[in-house]
Structures are given as C-alpha cells and as structure tokens.
VOROTOR-384937 format. One line per 10 residues: number of its first residue (from 1); their letters; for each residue y, z, x of C-alpha. Coordinates in steps of 0.05 Angstrom, whole numbers, plus 32768, in hexadecimal, padded with zeros to 4 digits. Example, Ala and Ser with C-alpha at 12.3 -4.5 7.8 and 13.67 -1.06 7.14 Angstrom:
<nodes>
1> as> 7FA6 809C 80F6  7FEB 808F 8111
</nodes>
This chain:
<nodes>
1> xxxxxxxxxx> 8000 8000 8000  8049 7FF6 8013  808C 7FF9 7FF0  8092 7FC5 7FB9  80CB 7FA1 7FDC  80A0 7F9A 801B  8065 7F7A 7FF6  8045 7F3E 8015  8007 7F12 8014  7FE8 7EF0 8050
11> xxxxxxxxxx> 7FB2 7EBE 8040  7FA2 7EB0 8088  7F90 7EF9 8095  7F76 7F04 804D  7FA6 7F3E 8044  7FD1 7F55 800A  8000 7F90 8015  8025 7FAA 7FD9  803B 7FE6 7FB0  801B 7FFB 7F6F
21> xxxxxxxxxx> 8044 7FD0 7F40  8014 7FA1 7F1B  8047 7F69 7F16  8053 7F69 7F61  8009 7F6D 7F6E  7FFE 7F2F 7F43  8038 7F0C 7F66  8018 7F19 7FAA  7FD4 7F04 7F91  7FF7 7EC3 7F7C
31> xxxxxxxxxx> 800C 7EB8 7FC4  7FC5 7EC4 7FDB  7FA9 7E93 7FA7  7FDE 7E60 7FBB  7FC4 7E65 8002  7F7C 7E5A 7FEA  7F8A 7E22 7FB8  7FC7 7E04 7FDB  7FED 7DFE 7F99  8032 7DFB 7FB7
41> xxxxxxxxxx> 801E 7DBE 7FE0  7FFD 7D99 7FA6  8022 7D57 7F9A  8019 7D59 7F4E  8032 7DA1 7F4B  806E 7D91 7F76  8080 7D57 7F48  807B 7D82 7F09  80A2 7DBB 7F2A  80D8 7D8C 7F42
51> xxxxxxxxxx> 80E0 7D6E 7EFC  80E4 7DB3 7EDC  8116 7DC9 7F12  8142 7D8C 7F05  8143 7D9C 7EBB  8152 7DE5 7EC9  818C 7DD3 7EF7  81A9 7DA5 7EC2  81A4 7DD9 7E8A  81B4 7E1C 7EA8
61> xxxxxxxxxx> 81F9 7E34 7EBB  8203 7E41 7F05  820D 7E8C 7EFC  81C8 7E93 7EDB  81A3 7E6D 7F12  81A3 7EAB 7F3D  8169 7EC6 7F14  813A 7E91 7F2F  815A 7E81 7F72  8121 7EA7 7F94
71> xxxxxxxxxx> 80F0 7E75 7F76  8116 7E34 7F7F  8121 7E03 7FB8  815D 7E11 7FE3  8187 7DD2 7FDD  8162 7D91 7FD3  8129 7D90 7FA0  80FE 7D6D 7FD4  8101 7DAD 7FFD  80C8 7DD7 7FE3
81> xxxxxxxxxx> 80E2 7E19 8000  80D9 7E4B 7FC8  80A0 7E25 7FA7  806D 7E58 7FC2  8095 7E8F 7FA1  8093 7E67 7F60  8047 7E61 7F65  8041 7EAC 7F72  806F 7EBC 7F37  8047 7E8C 7F0B
91> xxxxxxxxxx> 8009 7EB5 7F1B  802E 7EF3 7F04  8045 7ED2 7EC3  7FFF 7EB8 7EB4  7FDA 7EF8 7EC3  8006 7F31 7EAA  8028 7F41 7E69  8069 7F58 7E88  808A 7F8D 7EB1  80C0 7FC1 7EA9
101> xxxxxxxxxx> 80E5 7FA9 7EE7  8122 7F85 7ECD  8127 7F50 7F05  80DE 7F3C 7EFB  80E6 7F39 7EAF  8123 7F0D 7EB5  8100 7EDD 7EE6  80C3 7ED9 7EB9  80EF 7EC8 7E7C  8111 7E90 7EA3
111> xxxxxxxxxx> 80CF 7E75 7EBD  80AE 7E73 7E79  80EB 7E54 7E59  80FD 7E1F 7E8C  80BE 7E12 7EB5  8085 7E10 7E82  8066 7DD0 7E9F  8068 7DEC 7EE6  8049 7E2E 7ED0  8012 7E08 7EAB
121> xxxxxxxxxx> 8004 7DDC 7EE8  8004 7E18 7F17  7FD4 7E3B 7EE7  7FA6 7DFF 7EE6  7FA5 7DFC 7F33  7F9C 7E47 7F39  7F63 7E45 7F07  7F89 7E6A 7ED0  7F8C 7E45 7E8E  7F9D 7E7D 7E5E
131> xxxxxxx> 7FA0 7EC8 7E58  7F61 7EC4 7E2E  7F3B 7EA3 7E67  7F4F 7EDD 7E95  7F2F 7F0E 7E65  7EEE 7EE6 7E64  7EE6 7EE4 7EB0
</nodes>
C-alpha cells in the first residue's frame, strides 16, 4: 500500500502499488491491463478516441476541459500522451459504480457523457463488455 496520490501500476514488473480506495485500485488495474492488452496502442481504439476527443473539444467550454485534461492528449490529437490514463479511467468506469471522491466522480461523468464510444471500445479490448459480465466471471 501507499498514499492514494502516489499510486502506480508497472506492467513490466507486474506491480501495482496503491492505497485502499477502490476507484484508484481499479484505475491502476486499468494501467496494468493496458500494458497486457496494449489498448492504448490499438489503431482502432486511437481512431475512436481521437474522434470522441474532437467532438468533446468542439462541444465543451474551455473552462470545463480541465476536468479531463489528465486524460487527454497534450496539444495535437495525434499525440497519444494521456491515452493510457484514459484507458485506466475507462477500466474504473466499467468496473465500479462510483466513488465519493469529487474529482473522480466529475471525470467519470465527463467520460460517460462525451466518450461513450471510446469507453465501449476500451471495454471491448480490455475484455469488459458490461457490468453484468463482470458479475458472471
């Protein structure tokens, strides 16, 4: 265990270090699964994510973009910096019912509202198709 803000996942060393917050644990597991399944490098996923991001940038006022800046490319949409964070956060959205931490709740709301196709594609590549399927595993 570590402090929540120091949480990390390292697929190469098969290590996850996190606090006891379920949402952060699921986020870090998302990083680990991204390493295994290489979701953030998948060309189809990058295309869907880039399309969703373009729509998001066109619809959302600049002052509200801060809520997902952690998950978005820095600058050009062809730059995939931040896409790994998006995959990890998608794992959180697809595997938990929510959190009491306000910043995580806000990000989840923005993701579900503006990136539904990206979340669905990430779920497909991560092997998560619905909450029901998680209960059956």
